[in-house]
MMTF fields as JSON, N, C-alpha, C and O atoms, coordinates in Angstrom:
{
  "mmtfVersion": "1.0.0",
  "mmtfProducer": "UNKNOWN",
  "numBonds": 447,
  "numAtoms": 448,
  "numGroups": 112,
  "numChains": 1,
  "numModels": 1,
  "chainsPerModel": [1],
  "groupsPerChain": [112],
  "chainIdList": ["A"],
  "bondAtomList": [4, 2, 8, 6, 12, 10, 16, 14, 20, 18, 24, 22, 28, 26, 32, 30, 36, 34, 40, 38, 44, 42, 48, 46, 52, 50, 56, 54, 60, 58, 64, 62, 68, 66, 72, 70, 76, 74, 80, 78, 84, 82, 88, 86, 92, 90, 96, 94, 100, 98, 104, 102, 108, 106, 112, 110, 116, 114, 120, 118, 124, 122, 128, 126, 132, 130, 136, 134, 140, 138, 144, 142, 148, 146, 152, 150, 156, 154, 160, 158, 164, 162, 168, 166, 172, 170, 176, 174, 180, 178, 184, 182, 188, 186, 192, 190, 196, 194, 200, 198, 204, 202, 208, 206, 212, 210, 216, 214, 220, 218, 224, 222, 228, 226, 232, 230, 236, 234, 240, 238, 244, 242, 248, 246, 252, 250, 256, 254, 260, 258, 264, 262, 268, 266, 272, 270, 276, 274, 280, 278, 284, 282, 288, 286, 292, 290, 296, 294, 300, 298, 304, 302, 308, 306, 312, 310, 316, 314, 320, 318, 324, 322, 328, 326, 332, 330, 336, 334, 340, 338, 344, 342, 348, 346, 352, 350, 356, 354, 360, 358, 364, 362, 368, 366, 372, 370, 376, 374, 380, 378, 384, 382, 388, 386, 392, 390, 396, 394, 400, 398, 404, 402, 408, 406, 412, 410, 416, 414, 420, 418, 424, 422, 428, 426, 432, 430, 436, 434, 440, 438, 444, 442],
  "bondOrderList": [1, 1, 1, 1, 1, 1, 1, 1, 1, 1, 1, 1, 1, 1, 1, 1, 1, 1, 1, 1, 1, 1, 1, 1, 1, 1, 1, 1, 1, 1, 1, 1, 1, 1, 1, 1, 1, 1, 1, 1, 1, 1, 1, 1, 1, 1, 1, 1, 1, 1, 1, 1, 1, 1, 1, 1, 1, 1, 1, 1, 1, 1, 1, 1, 1, 1, 1, 1, 1, 1, 1, 1, 1, 1, 1, 1, 1, 1, 1, 1, 1, 1, 1, 1, 1, 1, 1, 1, 1, 1, 1, 1, 1, 1, 1, 1, 1, 1, 1, 1, 1, 1, 1, 1, 1, 1, 1, 1, 1, 1, 1],
  "groupList": [{"groupName": "MET", "atomNameList": ["N", "CA", "C", "O"], "elementList": ["N", "C", "C", "O"], "formalChargeList": [0, 0, 0, 0], "bondAtomList": [1, 0, 2, 1, 3, 2], "bondOrderList": [1, 1, 2], "singleLetterCode": "M", "chemCompType": "L-PEPTIDE LINKING"}, {"groupName": "LYS", "atomNameList": ["N", "CA", "C", "O"], "elementList": ["N", "C", "C", "O"], "formalChargeList": [0, 0, 0, 0], "bondAtomList": [1, 0, 2, 1, 3, 2], "bondOrderList": [1, 1, 2], "singleLetterCode": "K", "chemCompType": "L-PEPTIDE LINKING"}, {"groupName": "GLN", "atomNameList": ["N", "CA", "C", "O"], "elementList": ["N", "C", "C", "O"], "formalChargeList": [0, 0, 0, 0], "bondAtomList": [1, 0, 2, 1, 3, 2], "bondOrderList": [1, 1, 2], "singleLetterCode": "Q", "chemCompType": "L-PEPTIDE LINKING"}, {"groupName": "LEU", "atomNameList": ["N", "CA", "C", "O"], "elementList": ["N", "C", "C", "O"], "formalChargeList": [0, 0, 0, 0], "bondAtomList": [1, 0, 2, 1, 3, 2], "bondOrderList": [1, 1, 2], "singleLetterCode": "L", "chemCompType": "L-PEPTIDE LINKING"}, {"groupName": "THR", "atomNameList": ["N", "CA", "C", "O"], "elementList": ["N", "C", "C", "O"], "formalChargeList": [0, 0, 0, 0], "bondAtomList": [1, 0, 2, 1, 3, 2], "bondOrderList": [1, 1, 2], "singleLetterCode": "T", "chemCompType": "L-PEPTIDE LINKING"}, {"groupName": "ILE", "atomNameList": ["N", "CA", "C", "O"], "elementList": ["N", "C", "C", "O"], "formalChargeList": [0, 0, 0, 0], "bondAtomList": [1, 0, 2, 1, 3, 2], "bondOrderList": [1, 1, 2], "singleLetterCode": "I", "chemCompType": "L-PEPTIDE LINKING"}, {"groupName": "SER", "atomNameList": ["N", "CA", "C", "O"], "elementList": ["N", "C", "C", "O"], "formalChargeList": [0, 0, 0, 0], "bondAtomList": [1, 0, 2, 1, 3, 2], "bondOrderList": [1, 1, 2], "singleLetterCode": "S", "chemCompType": "L-PEPTIDE LINKING"}, {"groupName": "VAL", "atomNameList": ["N", "CA", "C", "O"], "elementList": ["N", "C", "C", "O"], "formalChargeList": [0, 0, 0, 0], "bondAtomList": [1, 0, 2, 1, 3, 2], "bondOrderList": [1, 1, 2], "singleLetterCode": "V", "chemCompType": "L-PEPTIDE LINKING"}, {"groupName": "PHE", "atomNameList": ["N", "CA", "C", "O"], "elementList": ["N", "C", "C", "O"], "formalChargeList": [0, 0, 0, 0], "bondAtomList": [1, 0, 2, 1, 3, 2], "bondOrderList": [1, 1, 2], "singleLetterCode": "F", "chemCompType": "L-PEPTIDE LINKING"}, {"groupName": "GLY", "atomNameList": ["N", "CA", "C", "O"], "elementList": ["N", "C", "C", "O"], "formalChargeList": [0, 0, 0, 0], "bondAtomList": [1, 0, 2, 1, 3, 2], "bondOrderList": [1, 1, 2], "singleLetterCode": "G", "chemCompType": "PEPTIDE LINKING"}, {"groupName": "PRO", "atomNameList": ["N", "CA", "C", "O"], "elementList": ["N", "C", "C", "O"], "formalChargeList": [0, 0, 0, 0], "bondAtomList": [1, 0, 2, 1, 3, 2], "bondOrderList": [1, 1, 2], "singleLetterCode": "P", "chemCompType": "L-PEPTIDE LINKING"}, {"groupName": "GLU", "atomNameList": ["N", "CA", "C", "O"], "elementList": ["N", "C", "C", "O"], "formalChargeList": [0, 0, 0, 0], "bondAtomList": [1, 0, 2, 1, 3, 2], "bondOrderList": [1, 1, 2], "singleLetterCode": "E", "chemCompType": "L-PEPTIDE LINKING"}, {"groupName": "ALA", "atomNameList": ["N", "CA", "C", "O"], "elementList": ["N", "C", "C", "O"], "formalChargeList": [0, 0, 0, 0], "bondAtomList": [1, 0, 2, 1, 3, 2], "bondOrderList": [1, 1, 2], "singleLetterCode": "A", "chemCompType": "L-PEPTIDE LINKING"}, {"groupName": "TYR", "atomNameList": ["N", "CA", "C", "O"], "elementList": ["N", "C", "C", "O"], "formalChargeList": [0, 0, 0, 0], "bondAtomList": [1, 0, 2, 1, 3, 2], "bondOrderList": [1, 1, 2], "singleLetterCode": "Y", "chemCompType": "L-PEPTIDE LINKING"}, {"groupName": "ASP", "atomNameList": ["N", "CA", "C", "O"], "elementList": ["N", "C", "C", "O"], "formalChargeList": [0, 0, 0, 0], "bondAtomList": [1, 0, 2, 1, 3, 2], "bondOrderList": [1, 1, 2], "singleLetterCode": "D", "chemCompType": "L-PEPTIDE LINKING"}, {"groupName": "ASN", "atomNameList": ["N", "CA", "C", "O"], "elementList": ["N", "C", "C", "O"], "formalChargeList": [0, 0, 0, 0], "bondAtomList": [1, 0, 2, 1, 3, 2], "bondOrderList": [1, 1, 2], "singleLetterCode": "N", "chemCompType": "L-PEPTIDE LINKING"}, {"groupName": "ARG", "atomNameList": ["N", "CA", "C", "O"], "elementList": ["N", "C", "C", "O"], "formalChargeList": [0, 0, 0, 0], "bondAtomList": [1, 0, 2, 1, 3, 2], "bondOrderList": [1, 1, 2], "singleLetterCode": "R", "chemCompType": "L-PEPTIDE LINKING"}, {"groupName": "HIS", "atomNameList": ["N", "CA", "C", "O"], "elementList": ["N", "C", "C", "O"], "formalChargeList": [0, 0, 0, 0], "bondAtomList": [1, 0, 2, 1, 3, 2], "bondOrderList": [1, 1, 2], "singleLetterCode": "H", "chemCompType": "L-PEPTIDE LINKING"}, {"groupName": "TRP", "atomNameList": ["N", "CA", "C", "O"], "elementList": ["N", "C", "C", "O"], "formalChargeList": [0, 0, 0, 0], "bondAtomList": [1, 0, 2, 1, 3, 2], "bondOrderList": [1, 1, 2], "singleLetterCode": "W", "chemCompType": "L-PEPTIDE LINKING"}],
  "groupTypeList": [0, 1, 2, 3, 4, 5, 3, 6, 3, 0, 3, 3, 3, 4, 7, 3, 8, 6, 7, 9, 8, 3, 4, 4, 10, 2, 1, 7, 11, 12, 9, 7, 7, 6, 5, 11, 9, 5, 1, 13, 14, 7, 15, 8, 6, 3, 11, 14, 15, 3, 1, 3, 8, 7, 9, 1, 16, 7, 6, 7, 4, 3, 14, 6, 9, 1, 4, 8, 7, 9, 5, 7, 1, 11, 7, 9, 15, 17, 3, 0, 18, 3, 11, 1, 3, 11, 9, 1, 11, 8, 8, 14, 12, 3, 5, 16, 5, 15, 6, 5, 4, 12, 5, 14, 4, 16, 8, 16, 14, 3, 1, 10],
  "groupIdList": [1, 2, 3, 4, 5, 6, 7, 8, 9, 10, 11, 12, 13, 14, 15, 16, 17, 18, 19, 20, 21, 22, 23, 24, 25, 26, 27, 28, 29, 30, 31, 32, 33, 34, 35, 36, 37, 38, 39, 40, 41, 42, 43, 44, 45, 46, 47, 48, 49, 50, 51, 52, 53, 54, 55, 56, 57, 58, 59, 60, 61, 62, 63, 64, 65, 66, 67, 68, 69, 70, 71, 72, 73, 74, 75, 76, 77, 78, 79, 80, 81, 82, 83, 84, 85, 86, 87, 88, 89, 90, 91, 92, 93, 94, 95, 96, 97, 98, 99, 100, 101, 102, 103, 104, 105, 106, 107, 108, 109, 110, 111, 112],
  "secStructList": [7, 2, 2, 2, 2, 2, 2, 2, 2, 2, 2, 2, 2, 2, 2, 2, 2, 2, 2, 2, 2, 2, 2, 1, 7, 7, 7, 7, 7, 7, 3, 3, 3, 3, 7, 6, 6, 7, 7, 7, 7, 6, 6, 1, 7, 2, 2, 2, 2, 2, 2, 6, 6, 5, 6, 1, 3, 3, 3, 3, 3, 3, 6, 6, 1, 7, 3, 3, 3, 3, 3, 3, 3, 3, 3, 7, 1, 1, 3, 3, 3, 3, 3, 1, 5, 6, 6, 5, 6, 6, 7, 7, 3, 3, 3, 3, 4, 4, 4, 3, 3, 3, 3, 3, 7, 7, 7, 3, 3, 3, 3, 7],
  "xCoordList": [53.734, 54.112, 53.96, 53.494, 54.372, 54.291, 52.83, 52.508, 51.948, 50.522, 49.942, 49.092, 50.39, 49.922, 50.35, 49.581, 51.551, 52.042, 51.246, 50.877, 50.974, 50.197, 48.774, 48.215, 48.195, 46.848, 46.798, 45.855, 47.795, 47.87, 48.003, 47.369, 48.831, 49.025, 47.725, 47.397, 46.994, 45.726, 44.698, 43.958, 44.66, 43.745, 44.08, 43.188, 45.368, 45.807, 45.43, 44.939, 45.651, 45.293, 43.785, 43.341, 43.003, 41.549, 41.096, 40.234, 41.663, 41.308, 41.711, 40.927, 42.925, 43.379, 42.507, 42.169, 42.145, 41.287, 39.923, 39.387, 39.366, 38.059, 38.1, 37.206, 39.11, 39.244, 39.437, 38.827, 40.273, 40.495, 39.228, 38.967, 38.446, 37.203, 36.187, 35.486, 36.115, 35.138, 35.514, 34.635, 36.807, 37.224, 37.496, 37.844, 37.348, 37.544, 36.409, 35.24, 36.735, 35.672, 34.808, 35.306, 33.527, 32.59, 32.425, 32.443, 32.266, 32.069, 30.685, 29.681, 30.653, 29.396, 29.036, 29.822, 27.862, 27.4, 26.802, 25.876, 27.331, 26.827, 26.29, 26.834, 25.23, 24.653, 24.58, 24.569, 24.53, 24.394, 22.913, 22.182, 22.474, 21.061, 20.94, 21.823, 19.848, 19.582, 19.209, 18.551, 19.634, 19.269, 17.921, 17.75, 16.978, 15.618, 15.549, 16.184, 14.774, 14.547, 15.595, 15.511, 16.586, 17.638, 17.438, 17.42, 17.287, 17.137, 17.376, 17.24, 17.735, 17.795, 16.531, 15.929, 16.136, 15.032, 15.52, 15.699, 15.736, 16.292, 15.315, 15.715, 14.059, 13.081, 13.071, 12.407, 13.8, 13.902, 15.134, 16.048, 15.145, 16.342, 17.382, 17.08, 18.612, 19.661, 19.256, 19.483, 18.658, 18.189, 17.165, 17.253, 16.194, 15.169, 15.754, 15.32, 16.736, 17.407, 18.158, 18.14, 18.813, 19.524, 18.568, 18.92, 17.374, 16.383, 15.987, 15.606, 16.074, 15.77, 16.805, 16.548, 17.974, 19.074, 19.314, 20.37, 18.379, 18.526, 18.658, 17.831, 19.709, 19.987, 20.837, 21.158, 21.205, 22.0, 23.387, 23.582, 24.341, 25.719, 25.83, 25.406, 26.402, 26.613, 28.014, 28.672, 28.439, 29.671, 29.263, 28.523, 29.742, 29.375, 30.644, 31.624, 30.622, 31.749, 31.389, 30.336, 32.278, 32.048, 32.687, 33.517, 32.3, 32.865, 34.365, 35.044, 34.888, 36.33, 37.084, 38.313, 36.339, 36.96, 37.052, 37.321, 36.838, 36.872, 35.681, 34.574, 35.909, 34.852, 34.665, 35.634, 33.415, 33.057, 32.191, 31.299, 32.468, 31.66, 31.121, 31.878, 29.806, 29.196, 27.721, 27.228, 27.029, 25.601, 24.829, 25.117, 23.839, 23.018, 22.142, 21.291, 22.358, 21.588, 20.337, 19.242, 20.52, 19.402, 19.707, 20.863, 18.65, 18.793, 17.822, 16.619, 18.365, 17.537, 17.427, 17.688, 17.04, 16.882, 18.214, 18.303, 19.261, 20.551, 21.714, 22.798, 21.503, 22.591, 22.222, 21.053, 23.267, 23.1, 24.033, 25.181, 23.517, 24.293, 24.727, 23.892, 26.035, 26.607, 27.326, 28.225, 26.947, 27.531, 28.39, 28.337, 29.191, 30.067, 30.917, 30.88, 31.681, 32.5, 33.51, 34.143, 33.654, 34.601, 36.018, 36.439, 36.734, 38.081, 38.105, 39.162, 36.947, 36.819, 35.492, 34.63, 35.326, 34.051, 33.458, 32.254, 34.286, 33.779, 33.45, 33.164, 33.489, 33.243, 31.998, 31.637, 31.345, 30.231, 30.601, 31.557, 29.851, 30.09, 28.763, 27.743, 28.796, 27.664, 28.074, 29.03, 27.358, 27.769, 26.707, 25.515, 27.15, 26.219, 25.774, 26.608, 24.494, 23.964, 24.377, 24.644, 24.439, 24.785, 26.261, 26.661, 27.083, 28.485, 28.705, 29.829, 27.644, 27.746, 27.633, 26.701, 28.591, 28.545, 28.078, 27.575, 28.242, 27.821, 27.586, 28.222, 26.661, 26.482, 26.519, 26.049, 27.064, 26.979, 26.807, 27.236, 26.17, 25.91, 25.835, 25.769, 25.846, 25.818, 24.384, 23.497, 24.168, 22.847, 22.703, 21.589, 23.813, 23.768, 24.664, 25.624, 24.316, 25.044, 25.215, 24.51, 26.141, 26.315, 25.399, 25.335, 24.707, 23.83, 24.481, 24.693, 24.802, 25.45, 24.529, 24.917],
  "yCoordList": [-9.061, -7.991, -8.423, -7.66, -9.69, -10.205, -10.303, -10.03, -10.69, -10.791, -9.408, -9.275, -8.407, -7.048, -6.557, -5.873, -6.898, -6.513, -7.215, -6.585, -8.504, -9.26, -8.717, -8.55, -8.443, -7.892, -6.513, -6.217, -5.684, -4.361, -4.487, -3.749, -5.428, -5.653, -6.125, -5.674, -7.01, -7.508, -6.375, -6.264, -5.548, -4.419, -3.425, -2.905, -3.179, -2.275, -2.833, -2.092, -4.115, -4.734, -4.693, -4.467, -4.907, -4.847, -3.45, -3.299, -2.434, -1.056, -0.717, -0.119, -1.095, -0.809, -1.515, -0.927, -2.758, -3.494, -2.82, -2.683, -2.405, -1.75, -0.433, -0.152, 0.359, 1.643, 1.404, 2.093, 0.441, 0.127, -0.354, 0.007, -1.152, -1.667, -0.552, -0.508, 0.349, 1.427, 2.488, 3.154, 2.658, 3.699, 3.171, 3.951, 1.884, 1.326, 1.794, 1.641, 2.365, 2.831, 1.665, 0.595, 1.899, 0.883, 0.992, 2.09, -0.126, -0.139, 0.42, -0.039, 1.427, 2.046, 1.533, 1.638, 0.986, 0.502, 1.671, 2.328, 1.924, 3.009, 2.427, 1.463, 3.014, 2.575, 3.733, 4.899, 3.398, 4.423, 4.63, 3.677, 5.873, 6.191, 7.269, 8.112, 7.229, 8.249, 9.552, 9.561, 10.646, 11.965, 12.316, 12.303, 12.627, 12.899, 14.166, 15.173, 14.101, 15.261, 15.479, 16.459, 14.599, 14.736, 13.647, 12.457, 14.073, 13.084, 13.749, 14.965, 12.937, 13.369, 12.857, 11.88, 13.513, 13.016, 12.992, 14.041, 11.786, 11.655, 12.118, 12.292, 12.317, 12.821, 14.343, 14.925, 14.985, 16.447, 16.872, 16.078, 18.122, 18.694, 18.954, 18.896, 19.242, 19.587, 20.816, 20.885, 21.774, 23.003, 22.682, 23.212, 21.819, 21.459, 20.655, 20.811, 19.797, 19.068, 20.032, 19.876, 21.019, 22.009, 22.768, 23.094, 23.05, 23.767, 22.963, 23.541, 21.626, 20.783, 20.965, 20.632, 21.496, 21.605, 23.018, 23.287, 23.918, 25.27, 25.169, 24.554, 25.784, 25.729, 24.544, 24.401, 23.697, 22.494, 22.605, 23.323, 21.886, 21.877, 20.887, 19.736, 21.346, 20.493, 20.718, 21.719, 19.76, 19.873, 19.93, 19.069, 20.938, 21.149, 21.023, 21.729, 20.128, 19.963, 20.583, 20.295, 21.435, 22.112, 21.319, 20.442, 21.629, 20.919, 21.19, 20.462, 22.211, 22.491, 21.576, 21.522, 20.857, 19.998, 20.663, 19.985, 21.951, 22.691, 22.293, 22.123, 22.144, 21.77, 22.868, 23.393, 23.201, 24.158, 23.434, 22.663, 23.692, 23.132, 24.291, 25.152, 24.311, 25.381, 25.118, 24.022, 26.124, 26.012, 26.698, 27.838, 25.982, 26.544, 27.635, 27.372, 28.857, 30.008, 30.211, 30.415, 30.15, 30.402, 29.784, 29.707, 29.345, 28.78, 29.505, 29.549, 30.074, 30.766, 29.951, 28.748, 30.602, 29.91, 29.504, 28.461, 30.322, 30.047, 30.029, 29.552, 30.543, 30.681, 30.098, 30.035, 29.671, 29.187, 30.01, 30.275, 30.403, 31.158, 30.168, 29.592, 29.978, 29.079, 29.942, 30.703, 29.839, 30.692, 29.889, 28.66, 30.626, 30.043, 28.923, 27.787, 29.262, 28.268, 27.629, 28.315, 26.335, 25.604, 26.099, 26.166, 26.439, 26.961, 28.457, 29.083, 29.032, 30.47, 30.926, 31.439, 30.739, 30.931, 32.332, 32.516, 33.311, 34.674, 34.983, 36.13, 33.956, 34.13, 33.369, 32.353, 33.878, 33.21, 33.039, 33.65, 32.217, 32.027, 32.047, 31.577, 32.591, 32.575, 31.654, 31.943, 30.558, 29.504, 29.309, 29.231, 29.229, 28.939, 27.489, 26.587, 27.264, 25.908, 25.034, 23.847, 25.585, 24.753, 24.358, 23.57, 24.89, 24.46, 23.412, 22.953, 23.039, 22.025, 20.635, 20.357, 19.763, 18.386, 17.409, 16.332, 17.778, 16.87, 17.651, 18.676, 17.146, 17.645, 16.437, 15.357, 16.617, 15.544, 16.165, 17.289, 15.408, 15.873, 14.671, 13.527, 14.936, 13.868, 13.4, 14.192, 12.098, 11.51, 10.667, 10.41, 10.249, 9.369, 9.908, 10.64, 9.521, 9.963, 8.778, 7.777, 8.881, 7.841, 8.127, 9.25, 7.117, 7.253, 6.472, 5.266, 7.156, 6.455, 5.453, 4.781],
  "zCoordList": [-103.609, -104.493, -105.946, -106.792, -106.224, -107.586, -108.023, -109.179, -107.107, -107.437, -107.747, -108.627, -107.046, -107.274, -108.664, -109.34, -109.087, -110.408, -111.497, -112.488, -111.337, -112.319, -112.376, -113.46, -111.23, -111.174, -111.846, -112.579, -111.604, -112.229, -113.743, -114.496, -114.177, -115.603, -116.262, -117.359, -115.622, -116.16, -116.235, -117.212, -115.211, -115.189, -116.318, -116.987, -116.51, -117.57, -118.944, -119.796, -119.166, -120.45, -120.689, -121.815, -119.643, -119.764, -120.154, -121.02, -119.529, -119.841, -121.283, -122.021, -121.683, -123.045, -124.083, -125.11, -123.824, -124.745, -124.855, -125.955, -123.736, -123.737, -124.502, -125.301, -124.268, -124.957, -126.461, -127.278, -126.826, -128.237, -128.912, -130.06, -128.232, -128.805, -129.003, -130.014, -128.027, -128.102, -129.127, -129.673, -129.398, -130.335, -131.738, -132.625, -131.96, -133.299, -134.194, -133.839, -135.354, -136.237, -136.706, -137.056, -136.701, -137.151, -138.657, -139.214, -139.299, -140.749, -141.045, -140.501, -141.926, -142.308, -143.687, -144.628, -143.795, -145.08, -145.844, -145.367, -147.018, -147.847, -149.132, -149.671, -149.61, -150.866, -151.835, -151.439, -153.104, -154.138, -154.392, -154.663, -154.305, -154.511, -155.581, -155.734, -156.309, -157.323, -156.644, -155.603, -157.242, -156.742, -157.346, -158.565, -156.492, -156.939, -157.792, -157.479, -158.868, -159.719, -160.787, -161.528, -160.894, -161.891, -162.944, -162.628, -164.199, -165.273, -166.613, -166.753, -167.6, -168.988, -169.668, -169.221, -170.738, -171.557, -172.999, -173.618, -173.536, -174.885, -175.962, -177.114, -175.619, -176.58, -176.646, -177.504, -175.745, -175.73, -176.521, -176.746, -176.935, -177.56, -176.47, -175.278, -176.901, -175.94, -175.135, -173.927, -175.815, -175.15, -174.061, -172.953, -174.368, -173.385, -172.226, -171.085, -172.511, -171.437, -170.528, -169.307, -171.112, -170.299, -169.389, -168.255, -169.868, -169.057, -167.82, -166.801, -167.902, -166.74, -165.628, -164.471, -165.989, -165.03, -164.528, -163.955, -164.721, -164.181, -162.65, -161.978, -162.13, -160.696, -160.275, -159.096, -161.22, -160.908, -161.537, -162.518, -160.959, -161.458, -162.612, -162.5, -163.717, -164.887, -165.441, -165.155, -166.236, -167.002, -168.469, -168.945, -169.181, -170.581, -171.422, -171.185, -172.399, -173.302, -174.653, -175.222, -175.151, -176.425, -177.562, -177.324, -178.795, -179.933, -180.088, -180.812, -179.431, -179.426, -178.46, -178.482, -177.612, -176.608, -175.243, -174.251, -175.167, -173.897, -173.044, -173.554, -171.745, -170.814, -169.773, -169.223, -169.514, -168.477, -167.45, -167.804, -166.175, -165.091, -164.28, -163.831, -164.094, -163.33, -163.12, -163.387, -162.644, -162.358, -163.474, -163.841, -164.009, -165.082, -164.488, -163.639, -164.944, -164.458, -165.308, -164.784, -166.646, -167.537, -168.898, -169.312, -169.589, -170.929, -171.852, -171.598, -172.929, -173.912, -175.182, -175.178, -176.276, -177.552, -178.167, -178.815, -177.969, -178.589, -177.61, -177.945, -176.406, -175.44, -174.084, -173.706, -173.357, -171.994, -171.097, -171.451, -169.942, -168.964, -167.886, -167.188, -167.758, -166.759, -165.733, -166.092, -164.463, -163.423, -162.463, -162.425, -161.68, -160.653, -161.236, -160.766, -162.266, -162.962, -162.017, -161.215, -162.116, -161.281, -161.569, -162.724, -160.527, -160.68, -160.963, -160.903, -161.27, -161.547, -160.943, -161.655, -159.631, -158.954, -159.117, -158.942, -159.447, -159.606, -161.061, -161.404, -161.924, -163.349, -163.779, -163.185, -164.823, -165.476, -166.948, -167.428, -167.654, -169.081, -169.824, -169.32, -171.008, -171.915, -173.066, -173.786, -173.234, -174.165, -175.234, -174.933, -176.495, -177.592, -177.489, -177.413, -177.487, -177.338, -178.511, -178.319, -179.726, -180.875, -180.911, -181.768, -179.995, -179.913, -178.819, -178.616, -178.123, -177.064, -177.683, -178.438, -177.358, -177.853, -176.775, -177.092, -175.507, -174.436, -173.149, -172.9, -172.338, -170.982, -170.057, -170.416, -168.893, -167.895, -166.529, -166.27, -165.669, -164.31, -163.388, -163.838, -162.126, -161.119, -160.917, -160.595, -161.111, -160.978, -159.702, -159.245, -159.146, -157.982, -156.874, -157.113, -155.668, -154.492, -153.561, -153.691, -152.627, -151.61, -150.439, -149.941, -150.016, -148.84, -147.711, -147.833, -146.6, -145.477, -144.835, -143.879]
}
């Protein structure tokens, strides 16, 4: 009877170890990669740089300190149309280009 209990205990430990080993999350190596087609050009004007980001999500900081995050819909000579504003997804904004002090956008992503 004692041998049966020890054998049962060993079998139970083997099963638990196997299940634990199989369900342990494996470490995934991720690397940072550049997103293709996204770049700034310091030889371009701010307006021309904004035109490179039509259809892309950007963050625009105004000289007042206010920041807008959204998708560049269109860029004209004096105004930029930013749609689907973060936190106000049903709103768009029309922003004077000469009041923009900075733009930033995501250039890199994690690759699993």
